N, C-alpha and C positions, 0 to 999 in steps of 0.2 A: 504494500500500500504506500501511497505517497505520504511523506512526512511533511507536516505543516508547521514550520516555525521560521524565525527570521534568519537562521543560519543556513549555510550551504550544506546540504546532505547528499550532494552528488557522489561523493566518494564512498566506496564500500567500507563499512566499519571493519577495522582490523581484528584479527583473531586474538591478538595478545594486547596487553596494556601498553599505552603510550604515556609519555611524560613531557609532551611538548607544550607550546604556549597555550593552545586551546584547552588542553587538559588542566593546566594551571588556572586558566580563566574559568572553566567549568567547575573547578573545585570550590569556588566561592559562590556558586549559584544558589546554594541553599542557606546562606547566612541569614536571609530574611526570616526564616523559621527557627534556625538553631540559636542565634544570639538572644532574641527576646526570651525564649524559654529558659535558657541557661542562666541569664541574668536574674530572671524571676526566682528560680530555684535558689540561687546563691544569696539574693538579697532578702527574700521573704522567709525561707526556711533555714537559711544560714548553713546550707550544705557545704561540705568541704569542696572547694573548687577542684582539688586534685582528683577525687574520685569521679566526679562528673566528667571532667575532660579526659581522664584516663580511660573510662568506660567507652566514651564515644570514639576516642582515637584508635584504640585497639580494634573495636568492632568495625570501624570504617576500613582499616587496613586489611583485615581478614576478608570482609565482603568484597572489597575492590579486587583483591587477589583471587578470590574464589569465583565470583560471578563474571568478572572481566567486562562488565558494563557499568555505567554510572549508577549502580544499585545503591539507593540511599539508606542512610541510617539517621533517623530523626527522633526527637522526643515524642512520646505518646501525648497527643494533644488533650484528650479528655482527662487523662490522669494528671497531666501537668496543670491544667486549668483548675481542677478541684484542689490539688495539693497547694498551689501557690495562692489561691484565694481563700483557703481555709474554710470553705463552705461545704462541710460534709455533715449536715444536720448538727447534732450537738457534739460530735466527735472532734477531737483535736488532731490534726494531721501533724505528725512529728517526723523527724529525720528517719527514725526507725521504721515508721509506717511507709515511707517512700521506698526504703530498701526492701521491706516486706512485700510491697506491691510488685517490685521487680522480680522478686523470688517467686511469688505466686503467678505472675504473668508467664515467666519462663516455664514453670511446671504445667500451667494450663495448656500452652501451645504444644509442648512436647507430648502431653497426654492426648490432645485432640489429634495429633499426627499418629501416635502409636496405635490408637483405637480405630483409625481410619475415618473418624468423624469429620475432620477438616475437609478431606477429599470428597466425602459424600455431600457435605453442605455445599461445596463449591460447584459440584456437578448439577445442582438444582438451579443455579443462577444463570439467567438468560443474559445475552449480550446487552440489550437495552438497559438492564438494571446495572450491570457493571460499568458501562459507559456513562450512565446517568450519574453515578457516584463520582466518577472522575470529572465529568463536566461541571457538576455542582461544586466540587472542591476548587476547580479552576476559577470559576466565577467568584467564589468566596475569597480566594487569594487576591483576585483583581480588586475586589471591594475593600478588603483589609489593606492592601497595598495603597489604594487611592486615599484612604483615610490617613495613613501615615504620611503620604506625600503631601497632603493638604496642610500639614503642620509647618512645612517649610517648602512652600510651593515653588519658589524660585530655584533652589538647588535641585529639587525633584524634576522640574521641567527641563532644566539644562542637562541633568543626568540622563533623562529619558531620551533626549535628542542624541546624546553621545552614544547611548546603547544602540539606537536604531541605525545611526549613520555608520557605526563601526561594526555592525552585526556580521558582516562578511569579511572583515579585515582580519586576516590570520596573523599579521605581524604585531598588531596592537589591538587585541580584543576589547570590546566596549566595557567589560566589567572592570578592567584596569583603570580606564578613564573615569568610570563612575566612582571607584574607591578613592582615587587620587583627588577627585573633586570633593568628595565627602570629607577627607582629611583636611584639605585646604579650607573648606567651610568651617570646620571645627576650630582650626587654628585662628581664623578670623573672628568667629563669634565667641569662642570660649578659650582664650589664650591661657587661662588658669588651668584648664584641663591638660594642655600640653606641658605645663610646668610640673604637673603631677607625674607625667611620664618620665621626667628626669629622676624620680625617686624609685623607679622600677629597678629591682635588683635580682640577680641570679640567686635562686634558692632551690637547691636540689631536694627532691622528695622521692619517696618510694611507696609502693602500694601498701595499703593497710587492709586487713581482713575485716569486712563489715558485718558478716553474718552473726558473729557472737553478740553484736549489739542489738539484734532484733529480738524483741520480746514477743510472747504469744499474743499480747494485746496489739502490738504493732502489726503482726502478721494478719490478725483478724481484720483490723481497720483497713490495712492496705489492700487486703483481698476484697472486702465488701464495698469500699468506697472509691477505690482507685482501679484495681485490676479488672473486676467483673464488668463495671460499666463501660470499660474500654473495648471489650471483646467484640461487640457488633461493629464498632468503628474500625477496629483492626481487620476483621474479616472482610469488610467491604472495601476499605481503602488500602490497607497495608498487606493484604494477601491477594485478593482478586484484582484490585485496582492496579497495584504495582506490577503484578504478573501480566495483566492486559497491556499496560503501557510498555513494559520491557519487550514483550513479544511483538508488539506493533512496531516499535522503533528498531529492534534488533532481532529480526526473525532468525538470523543465522546463529544467535546465541540465546535460545529460548530457556525459560525457567519454568518449573512446575509449582503448583500450590504447595506440594509437600516440601520442596526445598525451602520455600519462603517460610512456611510454618516452623520447620526445624531451626532455621537460622534465627527466627524471632525468639524461639524458646531458648536457644543456646546463648545468644547475646544478652538476654535479660538475666539469665542465671549468672553470667559473668559480671554484668554491670552491677547487680545487687551485691555480689561478693566483694567488689572493690569500692563500694560506696557511691555507685552511679545511680542513674534514674531510669525509669521504664522507657524502653526504646522500641521503635518499629521501623518498617520499610514503607514510608509513605509515597504514594504515586506523585505527589507534588514535589517531593525531593528530587525524584528522577527528572521531572520536567524542568526544575530549576537548574540542575547540573547540565542538562542537554541544551537548554535555551542559551546558555552562555558558552557553549563550545565543547563540552565533554562528549566523548564517543566511546570511551573505554573505562575500565575500573581504575585506571591511573589517577583519575580525578579524586576518587575516594581515598586512594593510598596517599595522595598529596595532602588532602585535607586532614586525614587521620594522623599523618606524620606531624603536621603543624600543631594539631591539638595535643599530641603526645609531648612535643617540645614544651608547649605552654604548661602542661601538667607537671612534667618532670622538673622544669626549670623556673617557671614564672607563675605558678598557680596562685600565689598570694596577690598578684597584681592583675589578674585577668579581667576583673570588672573595669578597671581603669583603661586597659587596652581596648576592650570592646566599646567603651563609651566614646572612643575617638570616631567611630562610624555613626553618623547622624541617623535619626529615625527615618528621614526622608529617603536616604540611600537604601536602607533596608526595605522601605516601602516600594521603591522602584524595582528592587530585585524581586519582591513578592509579586508585584504587578506583572512583570514579564514572565515570571513562573506561571502565573494564572493564564496568561495568553497562550503559552506553550501547551499547558495542560488541557485547556478547553478547546483549542483549535483542532486538536487531533481527534475529536470525537464526532466530527461531521464528515465521515469518509465513506458513507454508504447509504443507499436508498433504504427506506423503511416504510412499512405499511402504517396505517393510521394508529393501530393499537401500539405498535412498537414505538412510534414517535411520542405517543401520550405517556407511555411508561418511562421513556428516557427523560422527557421534560419534567414530569412530576417528581421523579427520583432526583433529578438535578436541582430543581427548585428547593426541595426539602433538604437536600444535602448541603446547600449553601448555609443552612442554619445548623443542622446536625446530621452528619453523615450516617450515623447509626440509625436514626429515625428515617432518613431518606432511603436507606438500604432496606429497612423493614417494610415500609410502605410500597417500595418498588417490587419487593417479593410478593406482597399481597396482590398488587395489580397484575403481576405476571401470571398468577393463577386465575384471576377474575377476568382478565382480558388476554386470552391466548394470542400471541403474536407469531408471525411467520419469521421467526429468528431462532437460530440455534443457541444452545447454551454455551457458556464459555468454560 
């Protein structure tokens, strides 16, 4: 199928990983999702930056090496939203509860794979439902990105022009211009922040085992309020959605639902063990990496390597380092990610029922991907469409 985004896809995707300019550019394509959630975890729950960055870094390197596509590693959005806003009815979400949620999430997805439940569930899902979830997430990213861009409309507008004009430039990809613009804007608007950068010091750290700090109460709260509500969203976006997006963009390097379920389980067990947060493979993350140039797993290895350096050497200063990138720049990255994600879902003719299912699923998924996924499944059985399952 034809790929629809701003970058040139004329070249056949290589079979191995690359580490050229475009892979470096694509490595930064998911910062719009990664940085806000990481900062929220660190500032609200006071998680140790080392564990969070170390968990992401190792997981990205392994996924980039194994899948050899821009296969994303992202924070789980529903779990992250509940954890960082502290709204779980009367329960208090603690650091231990976040680690417990990661442990429970890992066990849930390994169990779903071992019993064959994950594969049976995904076989029931029609293509309009799967594509509707991805389309809805793309539109949600565009909306969220536009809101962030509105806070600093001048830098966002100039950055967006740079990204579009340099979209096909292999020597100087647009993401580099966008990041340089953002750093320059920060230097002009917040010179005191750049002064704080002078206080950044090398501080070597090593992994700490986090499981012994998880109490039974933490495990129960993490499971009930963070892990279980995330399951429908993960199934729709981070299993089916990312598999659909990967196999559409890289048909020569297909992945299966079972592969994605197992890697989701394994990386969450690892992340919870070292003090990280619940993670998944979101379709939006792949769209972000691809939109800015990534075509192989090299982009994930690059980003994971950078996060490992931050964890091992500069974890105490990571909030200051991330603050250098303005929200408008993160919003521009999110907006372009949404464009990439949404535009790929209009690639085939559909009958009336299939179009209805896709659009209703997409509309609800803009608000909540889990609910959109559930309603789409219901419509799939109430309005049989002439479309095969995914």
